[in-house]
Backbone and ligand atoms as CSV (ligand in chain L), in Angstrom:
chain,resi,resn,atom,element,x,y,z
A,1,MET,N,N,-12.497,-15.085,6.827
A,1,MET,CA,C,-11.476,-14.220,7.423
A,1,MET,C,C,-10.749,-13.434,6.323
A,2,ALA,N,N,-10.497,-12.179,6.636
A,2,ALA,CA,C,-9.845,-11.319,5.631
A,2,ALA,C,C,-8.405,-11.776,5.388
A,3,TRP,N,N,-7.935,-11.541,4.185
A,3,TRP,CA,C,-6.574,-11.929,3.813
A,3,TRP,C,C,-5.541,-11.134,4.613
A,4,ILE,N,N,-5.826,-9.879,4.812
A,4,ILE,CA,C,-4.887,-9.018,5.525
A,4,ILE,C,C,-5.700,-8.160,6.495
A,5,GLU,N,N,-5.318,-8.202,7.771
A,5,GLU,CA,C,-6.112,-7.476,8.767
A,5,GLU,C,C,-5.281,-6.421,9.490
A,6,TRP,N,N,-5.857,-5.245,9.580
A,6,TRP,CA,C,-5.198,-4.149,10.283
A,6,TRP,C,C,-5.450,-4.317,11.780
A,7,ASP,N,N,-4.453,-4.088,12.607
A,7,ASP,CA,C,-4.690,-4.031,14.050
A,7,ASP,C,C,-3.825,-2.915,14.642
A,8,ASP,N,N,-4.000,-2.666,15.921
A,8,ASP,CA,C,-3.333,-1.515,16.538
A,8,ASP,C,C,-1.805,-1.580,16.468
A,9,SER,N,N,-1.256,-2.782,16.313
A,9,SER,CA,C,0.214,-2.872,16.246
A,9,SER,C,C,0.731,-2.213,14.963
A,10,LEU,N,N,-0.183,-1.937,14.024
A,10,LEU,CA,C,0.217,-1.324,12.750
A,10,LEU,C,C,-0.029,0.188,12.734
A,11,SER,N,N,-0.500,0.714,13.844
A,11,SER,CA,C,-0.791,2.146,13.871
A,11,SER,C,C,0.499,2.974,13.823
A,12,VAL,N,N,0.404,4.109,13.110
A,12,VAL,CA,C,1.527,5.055,13.125
A,12,VAL,C,C,1.198,6.225,14.059
A,13,GLY,N,N,0.034,6.152,14.689
A,13,GLY,CA,C,-0.351,7.195,15.649
A,13,GLY,C,C,-0.870,8.474,15.002
A,14,VAL,N,N,-1.133,8.400,13.702
A,14,VAL,CA,C,-1.643,9.571,12.962
A,14,VAL,C,C,-2.939,9.118,12.282
A,15,PHE,N,N,-4.041,9.724,12.670
A,15,PHE,CA,C,-5.354,9.242,12.232
A,15,PHE,C,C,-5.491,9.134,10.712
A,16,THR,N,N,-5.110,10.203,10.002
A,16,THR,CA,C,-5.316,10.196,8.544
A,16,THR,C,C,-4.481,9.099,7.860
A,17,ILE,N,N,-3.286,8.895,8.361
A,17,ILE,CA,C,-2.426,7.864,7.744
A,17,ILE,C,C,-2.968,6.474,8.065
A,18,ASP,N,N,-3.371,6.259,9.311
A,18,ASP,CA,C,-3.950,4.952,9.656
A,18,ASP,C,C,-5.180,4.675,8.786
A,19,ALA,N,N,-6.008,5.698,8.578
A,19,ALA,CA,C,-7.218,5.521,7.763
A,19,ALA,C,C,-6.838,5.140,6.332
A,20,GLN,N,N,-5.786,5.756,5.803
A,20,GLN,CA,C,-5.351,5.420,4.444
A,20,GLN,C,C,-4.793,3.998,4.391
A,21,HIS,N,N,-4.043,3.620,5.397
A,21,HIS,CA,C,-3.535,2.239,5.433
A,21,HIS,C,C,-4.688,1.242,5.467
A,22,LYS,N,N,-5.709,1.557,6.260
A,22,LYS,CA,C,-6.859,0.642,6.342
A,22,LYS,C,C,-7.526,0.500,4.974
A,23,LYS,N,N,-7.584,1.598,4.243
A,23,LYS,CA,C,-8.184,1.521,2.909
A,23,LYS,C,C,-7.323,0.645,1.988
A,24,LEU,N,N,-6.010,0.750,2.093
A,24,LEU,CA,C,-5.139,-0.116,1.284
A,24,LEU,C,C,-5.370,-1.590,1.634
A,25,PHE,N,N,-5.558,-1.859,2.915
A,25,PHE,CA,C,-5.860,-3.238,3.334
A,25,PHE,C,C,-7.166,-3.692,2.671
A,26,ARG,N,N,-8.153,-2.795,2.646
A,26,ARG,CA,C,-9.456,-3.147,2.073
A,26,ARG,C,C,-9.311,-3.473,0.581
A,27,ILE,N,N,-8.515,-2.689,-0.125
A,27,ILE,CA,C,-8.334,-2.936,-1.562
A,27,ILE,C,C,-7.635,-4.285,-1.790
A,28,ILE,N,N,-6.616,-4.562,-0.987
A,28,ILE,CA,C,-5.905,-5.837,-1.127
A,28,ILE,C,C,-6.854,-7.002,-0.806
A,29,ASN,N,N,-7.707,-6.830,0.195
A,29,ASN,CA,C,-8.702,-7.872,0.498
A,29,ASN,C,C,-9.685,-8.047,-0.649
A,30,ASP,N,N,-10.072,-6.955,-1.283
A,30,ASP,CA,C,-10.977,-7.054,-2.441
A,30,ASP,C,C,-10.319,-7.867,-3.561
A,31,LEU,N,N,-9.029,-7.610,-3.745
A,31,LEU,CA,C,-8.300,-8.329,-4.793
A,31,LEU,C,C,-8.221,-9.828,-4.472
A,32,HIS,N,N,-7.970,-10.130,-3.226
A,32,HIS,CA,C,-7.901,-11.526,-2.804
A,32,HIS,C,C,-9.250,-12.211,-3.020
A,33,GLU,N,N,-10.309,-11.524,-2.648
A,33,GLU,CA,C,-11.650,-12.089,-2.816
A,33,GLU,C,C,-11.968,-12.297,-4.301
A,34,ALA,N,N,-11.551,-11.317,-5.109
A,34,ALA,CA,C,-11.784,-11.423,-6.557
A,34,ALA,C,C,-11.050,-12.638,-7.126
A,35,MET,N,N,-9.864,-12.905,-6.585
A,35,MET,CA,C,-9.098,-14.070,-7.036
A,35,MET,C,C,-9.839,-15.359,-6.651
A,36,LEU,N,N,-10.273,-15.438,-5.389
A,36,LEU,CA,C,-10.956,-16.649,-4.916
A,36,LEU,C,C,-12.256,-16.896,-5.675
A,37,LYS,N,N,-12.966,-15.819,-5.951
A,37,LYS,CA,C,-14.257,-15.960,-6.647
A,37,LYS,C,C,-14.104,-16.034,-8.160
A,38,ARG,N,N,-12.873,-15.972,-8.616
A,38,ARG,CA,C,-12.568,-16.000,-10.057
A,38,ARG,C,C,-13.394,-14.973,-10.824
A,39,LEU,N,N,-13.353,-13.765,-10.326
A,39,LEU,CA,C,-14.081,-12.692,-11.007
A,39,LEU,C,C,-13.426,-12.397,-12.358
A,40,SER,N,N,-14.113,-11.632,-13.173
A,40,SER,CA,C,-13.637,-11.369,-14.538
A,40,SER,C,C,-12.320,-10.589,-14.550
A,41,ASP,N,N,-11.611,-10.708,-15.660
A,41,ASP,CA,C,-10.366,-9.942,-15.826
A,41,ASP,C,C,-10.648,-8.448,-15.722
A,42,LEU,N,N,-11.823,-8.060,-16.222
A,42,LEU,CA,C,-12.183,-6.643,-16.183
A,42,LEU,C,C,-12.270,-6.164,-14.731
A,43,LYS,N,N,-12.961,-6.927,-13.895
A,43,LYS,CA,C,-13.146,-6.552,-12.488
A,43,LYS,C,C,-11.793,-6.568,-11.755
A,44,ILE,N,N,-11.026,-7.606,-12.008
A,44,ILE,CA,C,-9.714,-7.707,-11.350
A,44,ILE,C,C,-8.822,-6.544,-11.808
A,45,GLY,N,N,-8.886,-6.232,-13.092
A,45,GLY,CA,C,-8.115,-5.099,-13.628
A,45,GLY,C,C,-8.494,-3.793,-12.931
A,46,GLU,N,N,-9.781,-3.637,-12.666
A,46,GLU,CA,C,-10.248,-2.413,-11.987
A,46,GLU,C,C,-9.679,-2.316,-10.564
A,47,ILE,N,N,-9.628,-3.441,-9.884
A,47,ILE,CA,C,-9.115,-3.422,-8.498
A,47,ILE,C,C,-7.601,-3.152,-8.495
A,48,ILE,N,N,-6.902,-3.724,-9.466
A,48,ILE,CA,C,-5.445,-3.464,-9.544
A,48,ILE,C,C,-5.210,-1.974,-9.805
A,49,LYS,N,N,-6.038,-1.399,-10.685
A,49,LYS,CA,C,-5.921,0.025,-10.983
A,49,LYS,C,C,-6.193,0.855,-9.722
A,50,GLU,N,N,-7.213,0.447,-8.972
A,50,GLU,CA,C,-7.537,1.157,-7.725
A,50,GLU,C,C,-6.356,1.077,-6.752
A,51,LEU,N,N,-5.731,-0.098,-6.689
A,51,LEU,CA,C,-4.573,-0.260,-5.808
A,51,LEU,C,C,-3.455,0.686,-6.232
A,52,GLU,N,N,-3.226,0.775,-7.532
A,52,GLU,CA,C,-2.165,1.660,-8.030
A,52,GLU,C,C,-2.489,3.129,-7.688
A,53,TYR,N,N,-3.698,3.546,-8.011
A,53,TYR,CA,C,-4.083,4.942,-7.775
A,53,TYR,C,C,-4.062,5.296,-6.296
A,54,TYR,N,N,-4.635,4.415,-5.490
A,54,TYR,CA,C,-4.730,4.766,-4.075
A,54,TYR,C,C,-3.351,4.720,-3.399
A,55,SER,N,N,-2.504,3.790,-3.839
A,55,SER,CA,C,-1.139,3.745,-3.292
A,55,SER,C,C,-0.425,5.049,-3.606
A,56,LYS,N,N,-0.580,5.512,-4.847
A,56,LYS,CA,C,0.074,6.778,-5.236
A,56,LYS,C,C,-0.450,7.924,-4.369
A,57,TYR,N,N,-1.748,7.954,-4.192
A,57,TYR,CA,C,-2.372,9.010,-3.378
A,57,TYR,C,C,-1.827,8.960,-1.939
A,58,HIS,N,N,-1.789,7.767,-1.384
A,58,HIS,CA,C,-1.303,7.606,-0.010
A,58,HIS,C,C,0.174,8.011,0.113
A,59,PHE,N,N,0.986,7.541,-0.829
A,59,PHE,CA,C,2.419,7.856,-0.768
A,59,PHE,C,C,2.633,9.374,-0.886
A,60,LYS,N,N,1.815,9.993,-1.714
A,60,LYS,CA,C,1.914,11.440,-1.879
A,60,LYS,C,C,1.613,12.156,-0.560
A,61,THR,N,N,0.620,11.641,0.167
A,61,THR,CA,C,0.282,12.236,1.469
A,61,THR,C,C,1.493,12.178,2.393
A,62,GLU,N,N,2.069,10.983,2.520
A,62,GLU,CA,C,3.230,10.840,3.412
A,62,GLU,C,C,4.374,11.734,2.930
A,63,GLU,N,N,4.612,11.711,1.626
A,63,GLU,CA,C,5.771,12.444,1.106
A,63,GLU,C,C,5.615,13.962,1.243
A,64,SER,N,N,4.373,14.428,1.209
A,64,SER,CA,C,4.200,15.880,1.401
A,64,SER,C,C,4.518,16.250,2.852
A,65,TYR,N,N,4.207,15.351,3.784
A,65,TYR,CA,C,4.615,15.602,5.184
A,65,TYR,C,C,6.139,15.523,5.321
A,66,PHE,N,N,6.761,14.591,4.588
A,66,PHE,CA,C,8.230,14.486,4.650
A,66,PHE,C,C,8.863,15.824,4.261
A,67,GLU,N,N,8.321,16.422,3.191
A,67,GLU,CA,C,8.871,17.702,2.724
A,67,GLU,C,C,8.621,18.796,3.759
A,68,GLU,N,N,7.378,18.838,4.227
A,68,GLU,CA,C,6.993,19.879,5.191
A,68,GLU,C,C,7.875,19.820,6.450
A,69,LEU,N,N,8.169,18.588,6.892
A,69,LEU,CA,C,8.918,18.423,8.144
A,69,LEU,C,C,10.407,18.216,7.905
A,70,ASN,N,N,10.798,18.206,6.630
A,70,ASN,CA,C,12.175,17.879,6.260
A,70,ASN,C,C,12.634,16.603,6.968
A,71,TYR,N,N,11.820,15.580,6.823
A,71,TYR,CA,C,12.047,14.290,7.485
A,71,TYR,C,C,13.376,13.678,7.055
A,72,TYR,N,N,14.180,13.261,8.027
A,72,TYR,CA,C,15.563,12.853,7.744
A,72,TYR,C,C,15.680,11.644,6.819
A,73,ASP,N,N,14.668,10.746,6.839
A,73,ASP,CA,C,14.781,9.504,6.062
A,73,ASP,C,C,13.948,9.548,4.778
A,74,LYS,N,N,13.640,10.760,4.311
A,74,LYS,CA,C,12.683,10.860,3.205
A,74,LYS,C,C,13.170,10.211,1.909
A,75,TYR,N,N,14.456,10.274,1.595
A,75,TYR,CA,C,14.920,9.731,0.311
A,75,TYR,C,C,14.767,8.213,0.257
A,76,GLN,N,N,15.228,7.573,1.298
A,76,GLN,CA,C,15.124,6.111,1.370
A,76,GLN,C,C,13.656,5.676,1.317
A,77,HIS,N,N,12.826,6.385,2.069
A,77,HIS,CA,C,11.411,6.026,2.153
A,77,HIS,C,C,10.721,6.213,0.783
A,78,LYS,N,N,11.053,7.303,0.122
A,78,LYS,CA,C,10.445,7.559,-1.188
A,78,LYS,C,C,10.872,6.507,-2.216
A,79,MET,N,N,12.084,6.013,-2.092
A,79,MET,CA,C,12.550,4.944,-2.990
A,79,MET,C,C,11.700,3.688,-2.809
A,80,GLU,N,N,11.358,3.401,-1.556
A,80,GLU,CA,C,10.509,2.223,-1.272
A,80,GLU,C,C,9.157,2.383,-1.960
A,81,HIS,N,N,8.593,3.586,-1.854
A,81,HIS,CA,C,7.295,3.852,-2.492
A,81,HIS,C,C,7.390,3.659,-4.010
A,82,LYS,N,N,8.451,4.223,-4.581
A,82,LYS,CA,C,8.639,4.182,-6.032
A,82,LYS,C,C,8.724,2.726,-6.527
A,83,LYS,N,N,9.473,1.942,-5.797
A,83,LYS,CA,C,9.662,0.530,-6.182
A,83,LYS,C,C,8.321,-0.218,-6.141
A,84,PHE,N,N,7.518,0.059,-5.119
A,84,PHE,CA,C,6.228,-0.617,-5.010
A,84,PHE,C,C,5.316,-0.256,-6.190
A,85,ILE,N,N,5.263,1.026,-6.514
A,85,ILE,CA,C,4.414,1.454,-7.636
A,85,ILE,C,C,4.907,0.806,-8.938
A,86,GLU,N,N,6.212,0.737,-9.115
A,86,GLU,CA,C,6.753,0.079,-10.320
A,86,GLU,C,C,6.337,-1.389,-10.364
A,87,ASP,N,N,6.407,-2.058,-9.222
A,87,ASP,CA,C,6.022,-3.480,-9.174
A,87,ASP,C,C,4.537,-3.655,-9.501
A,88,VAL,N,N,3.699,-2.791,-8.934
A,88,VAL,CA,C,2.257,-2.897,-9.189
A,88,VAL,C,C,1.960,-2.626,-10.662
A,89,LYS,N,N,2.617,-1.602,-11.219
A,89,LYS,CA,C,2.402,-1.284,-12.632
A,89,LYS,C,C,2.857,-2.424,-13.537
A,90,LYS,N,N,3.989,-3.007,-13.218
A,90,LYS,CA,C,4.499,-4.126,-14.020
A,90,LYS,C,C,3.509,-5.284,-13.970
A,91,PHE,N,N,3.027,-5.567,-12.761
A,91,PHE,CA,C,2.052,-6.645,-12.635
A,91,PHE,C,C,0.791,-6.322,-13.449
A,92,GLU,N,N,0.354,-5.071,-13.345
A,92,GLU,CA,C,-0.854,-4.644,-14.064
A,92,GLU,C,C,-0.684,-4.847,-15.585
A,93,ASN,N,N,0.458,-4.431,-16.099
A,93,ASN,CA,C,0.712,-4.581,-17.537
A,93,ASN,C,C,0.803,-6.050,-17.951
A,94,ASP,N,N,1.517,-6.836,-17.155
A,94,ASP,CA,C,1.661,-8.261,-17.476
A,94,ASP,C,C,0.306,-8.966,-17.389
A,95,TYR,N,N,-0.494,-8.550,-16.423
A,95,TYR,CA,C,-1.821,-9.163,-16.269
A,95,TYR,C,C,-2.686,-8.838,-17.486
A,96,LYS,N,N,-2.637,-7.590,-17.922
A,96,LYS,CA,C,-3.412,-7.168,-19.095
A,96,LYS,C,C,-3.005,-7.946,-20.342
A,97,LYS,N,N,-1.691,-8.185,-20.464
A,97,LYS,CA,C,-1.192,-8.902,-21.645
A,97,LYS,C,C,-1.415,-10.405,-21.532
A,98,GLY,N,N,-1.835,-10.848,-20.348
A,98,GLY,CA,C,-2.080,-12.271,-20.155
A,98,GLY,C,C,-0.820,-13.077,-19.916
A,99,VAL,N,N,0.296,-12.391,-19.594
A,99,VAL,CA,C,1.538,-13.140,-19.362
A,99,VAL,C,C,1.733,-13.493,-17.883
A,100,THR,N,N,0.817,-13.021,-17.048
A,100,THR,CA,C,0.852,-13.435,-15.645
A,100,THR,C,C,-0.582,-13.517,-15.135
A,101,SER,N,N,-0.748,-14.166,-13.985
A,101,SER,CA,C,-2.101,-14.258,-13.439
A,101,SER,C,C,-2.077,-13.795,-11.986
A,102,LEU,N,N,-3.274,-13.603,-11.475
A,102,LEU,CA,C,-3.381,-13.200,-10.074
A,102,LEU,C,C,-3.258,-14.473,-9.243
A,103,SER,N,N,-2.149,-14.605,-8.527
A,103,SER,CA,C,-1.877,-15.844,-7.800
A,103,SER,C,C,-1.684,-15.559,-6.313
A,104,ILE,N,N,-1.557,-16.624,-5.579
A,104,ILE,CA,C,-1.322,-16.492,-4.149
A,104,ILE,C,C,0.056,-15.851,-3.901
A,105,ASP,N,N,0.980,-16.065,-4.831
A,105,ASP,CA,C,2.305,-15.436,-4.694
A,105,ASP,C,C,2.193,-13.914,-4.786
A,106,VAL,N,N,1.347,-13.467,-5.714
A,106,VAL,CA,C,1.136,-12.017,-5.863
A,106,VAL,C,C,0.481,-11.482,-4.591
A,107,MET,N,N,-0.529,-12.201,-4.105
A,107,MET,CA,C,-1.227,-11.755,-2.897
A,107,MET,C,C,-0.274,-11.722,-1.696
A,108,ASP,N,N,0.593,-12.735,-1.622
A,108,ASP,CA,C,1.588,-12.785,-0.536
A,108,ASP,C,C,2.524,-11.580,-0.608
A,109,TYR,N,N,2.949,-11.263,-1.840
A,109,TYR,CA,C,3.843,-10.120,-2.024
A,109,TYR,C,C,3.175,-8.838,-1.505
A,110,LEU,N,N,1.922,-8.607,-1.906
A,110,LEU,CA,C,1.235,-7.367,-1.513
A,110,LEU,C,C,1.074,-7.290,0.005
A,111,LYS,N,N,0.648,-8.403,0.578
A,111,LYS,CA,C,0.438,-8.448,2.028
A,111,LYS,C,C,1.748,-8.190,2.783
A,112,ASN,N,N,2.781,-8.932,2.396
A,112,ASN,CA,C,4.058,-8.800,3.113
A,112,ASN,C,C,4.683,-7.431,2.906
A,113,TRP,N,N,4.573,-6.936,1.656
A,113,TRP,CA,C,5.174,-5.619,1.402
A,113,TRP,C,C,4.517,-4.577,2.295
A,114,LEU,N,N,3.191,-4.559,2.320
A,114,LEU,CA,C,2.504,-3.495,3.058
A,114,LEU,C,C,2.769,-3.591,4.563
A,115,ILE,N,N,2.653,-4.791,5.112
A,115,ILE,CA,C,2.881,-4.938,6.559
A,115,ILE,C,C,4.326,-4.575,6.922
A,116,ASN,N,N,5.270,-5.094,6.149
A,116,ASN,CA,C,6.682,-4.785,6.441
A,116,ASN,C,C,6.975,-3.297,6.269
A,117,HIS,N,N,6.404,-2.716,5.228
A,117,HIS,CA,C,6.651,-1.291,4.989
A,117,HIS,C,C,6.114,-0.443,6.149
A,118,ILE,N,N,4.927,-0.767,6.606
A,118,ILE,CA,C,4.357,0.002,7.723
A,118,ILE,C,C,5.220,-0.181,8.975
A,119,LYS,N,N,5.586,-1.444,9.264
A,119,LYS,CA,C,6.326,-1.712,10.507
A,119,LYS,C,C,7.759,-1.198,10.477
A,120,ILE,N,N,8.385,-1.281,9.302
A,120,ILE,CA,C,9.803,-0.899,9.239
A,120,ILE,C,C,9.981,0.575,8.864
A,121,ASN,N,N,9.229,1.033,7.866
A,121,ASN,CA,C,9.453,2.396,7.369
A,121,ASN,C,C,8.480,3.418,7.942
A,122,ASP,N,N,7.194,3.103,7.888
A,122,ASP,CA,C,6.219,4.113,8.314
A,122,ASP,C,C,6.285,4.392,9.825
A,123,GLN,N,N,6.402,3.330,10.600
A,123,GLN,CA,C,6.415,3.567,12.048
A,123,GLN,C,C,7.673,4.332,12.496
A,124,LYS,N,N,8.649,4.374,11.606
A,124,LYS,CA,C,9.868,5.132,11.909
A,124,LYS,C,C,9.590,6.640,11.961
A,125,TYR,N,N,8.602,7.102,11.190
A,125,TYR,CA,C,8.301,8.547,11.199
A,125,TYR,C,C,7.277,8.941,12.262
A,126,SER,N,N,6.672,7.949,12.931
A,126,SER,CA,C,5.604,8.236,13.912
A,126,SER,C,C,5.958,9.352,14.882
A,127,LYS,N,N,7.111,9.182,15.542
A,127,LYS,CA,C,7.508,10.124,16.588
A,127,LYS,C,C,7.606,11.544,16.004
A,128,THR,N,N,8.268,11.649,14.852
A,128,THR,CA,C,8.445,12.961,14.212
A,128,THR,C,C,7.093,13.584,13.862
A,129,PHE,N,N,6.221,12.799,13.241
A,129,PHE,CA,C,4.912,13.324,12.828
A,129,PHE,C,C,4.104,13.777,14.054
A,130,ILE,N,N,4.073,12.929,15.064
A,130,ILE,CA,C,3.251,13.227,16.257
A,130,ILE,C,C,3.790,14.477,16.959
A,131,GLU,N,N,5.116,14.523,17.127
A,131,GLU,CA,C,5.724,15.696,17.802
A,131,GLU,C,C,5.457,16.989,17.040
A,132,ARG,N,N,5.341,16.885,15.700
A,132,ARG,CA,C,5.120,18.076,14.889
A,132,ARG,C,C,3.639,18.368,14.659
A,133,GLY,N,N,2.781,17.615,15.364
A,133,GLY,CA,C,1.355,17.920,15.356
A,133,GLY,C,C,0.565,17.398,14.170
A,134,ILE,N,N,1.103,16.426,13.426
A,134,ILE,CA,C,0.340,15.849,12.313
A,134,ILE,C,C,-0.727,14.913,12.895
A,135,LYS,N,N,-1.952,15.072,12.401
A,135,LYS,CA,C,-3.040,14.250,12.966
A,135,LYS,C,C,-3.700,13.354,11.931
L,1,FEO,FE1,FE,2.289,4.171,4.357
L,1,FEO,FE2,FE,5.246,4.745,3.376
L,1,FEO,O1,O,3.579,4.120,3.103
């Protein structure tokens, strides 16, 4: 069973955003699997990098819609994104230096952050995006 599973309760009603969220779930599952299989530091490092890059790409997508629609909650939402990227980068650096390891606590953090962020922050923009024709 996958570590983190997407279901319809997590939909924001916008196809491109849901597809990006599903990809983030896939990357987090890859990381979890890499941890269980004790894959090399090199492989794990690559997945963490992918998580960082793809998160940035995804956040940029949402934030460009925030600007386009002048979304009322954009500042707060962007702060959440920024904090997540900082946390991932810090973990990436600490992992590279060998001062931290990929643990179940890290996996729990990623899973909980993403699910909570989608349910609390992302679903808040659903109505605005859908009404403004974002697909
Ligand atoms: Fe889907 Fe605000 O991240």
